[in-house]
C-alpha positions in Angstrom: 0.0 0.0 0.0 1.2 3.5 -0.8 -1.4 5.9 0.6 -1.1 9.7 0.4 -3.5 12.5 1.3 -4.0 16.1 0.3 -6.0 18.7 2.0 -7.6 21.1 -0.6 -9.5 24.2 0.3 -12.4 24.8 -2.1 -14.0 28.1 -3.3 -17.5 26.6 -3.6 -20.0 25.7 -0.9 -21.3 22.4 0.6 -23.9 22.2 -2.1 -21.4 21.8 -4.9 -19.3 19.4 -2.9 -22.4 17.2 -2.2 -23.5 17.4 -5.9 -20.0 16.3 -7.1 -19.9 13.5 -4.6 -23.5 12.4 -5.4 -22.6 12.3 -9.1 -19.6 10.2 -8.4 -21.6 7.8 -6.2 -24.3 7.4 -8.8 -21.7 6.5 -11.5 -19.7 4.1 -9.4 -19.1 1.7 -12.3 -17.4 4.4 -14.3 -15.4 5.5 -11.2 -14.1 2.0 -10.8 -13.2 1.9 -14.5 -11.3 5.2 -14.1 -9.4 4.0 -11.0 -8.4 0.8 -12.9 -7.1 2.8 -15.8 -5.1 5.0 -13.4 -3.8 2.0 -11.5 -5.3 3.4 -8.3 -6.0 0.7 -5.7 -8.2 2.9 -3.4 -9.5 6.4 -3.5 -11.5 8.2 -0.8 -12.7 11.8 -0.4 -13.6 13.5 2.8 -15.1 17.0 3.3 -14.8 19.2 6.2 -14.7 22.8 7.4 -12.3 24.7 9.7 -11.3 28.3 10.4 -9.7 28.4 6.9 -13.0 27.4 5.2 -14.5 24.4 3.4 -12.0 21.8 2.2 -11.8 18.3 0.8 -9.2 15.7 1.5 -8.3 13.3 -1.3 -6.7 10.0 -0.3 -5.1 7.7 -2.9 -3.4 4.4 -2.8 -1.3 4.4 -5.9 2.4 3.7 -6.7 2.9 6.3 -9.4 0.9 9.5 -8.7 2.4 11.3 -11.7 1.4 8.7 -14.2 -2.0 8.3 -12.6 -2.6 12.1 -12.9 -1.5 12.1 -16.5 -3.9 9.3 -17.4 -6.8 11.1 -15.6 -6.0 14.3 -17.3 -6.3 12.8 -20.7 -9.3 10.5 -19.9 -12.5 10.9 -21.9 -14.6 9.2 -19.3 -17.5 11.4 -18.2 -16.6 10.8 -14.6 -13.2 12.3 -15.2 -14.6 15.3 -17.0 -16.9 15.9 -14.0 -14.0 15.6 -11.6 -11.9 18.1 -13.7 -14.8 20.5 -13.5 -15.0 20.1 -9.7 -11.2 20.8 -9.6 -12.0 24.2 -10.9 -13.3 25.0 -7.3 -9.9 24.1 -5.8 -7.9 26.9 -4.3 -4.6 25.9 -5.7 -2.7 28.2 -3.4 -4.0 26.2 -0.4 -3.3 22.5 -1.3 -1.1 20.7 1.1 0.1 17.2 1.7 -1.0 15.6 4.9 1.3 13.4 7.0 -0.2 9.9 7.1 1.1 6.3 7.4 1.4 5.1 3.8 0.6 1.5 4.7 -2.9 2.2 6.0 -6.0 4.0 4.7 -6.4 7.0 7.0 -9.6 8.4 8.4 -10.4 12.0 9.5 -12.7 12.1 12.5 -13.8 15.8 11.9 -14.7 15.2 8.3 -17.5 13.5 6.4 -16.6 10.6 4.1 -18.2 11.6 0.7 -16.7 9.0 -1.6 -14.9 5.6 -1.1 -14.0 3.6 -4.2 -11.8 0.8 -5.3 -11.5 -0.6 -8.9 -13.0 -4.0 -9.6 -9.5 -5.3 -10.3 -6.0 -4.1 -11.3 
């Protein structure tokens, strides 16, 4: 396992976060297909709010993040297009890596789990 996590503040509200997550949940077969293409073993998204504002935390178990991101960026899957649109809400100046144990899927007690997905097979 090779987990990593990023905390990403967003410029939208809870409504947009929930709409994005609901879309992903309702298209889980395509999410699984995308994760398989990207060689991602597990992906989870959390949402929370603190003094800095609303944020999401993206968690991935993948060996080559750069290759995975490249595949996602060129994907024509609808799910990846929707995710790229959601990334338009990311405050790129406030993205930071979180310190987690790479061998275990983390959880974040003050956050809501909004998406948890694994590919059917790699």
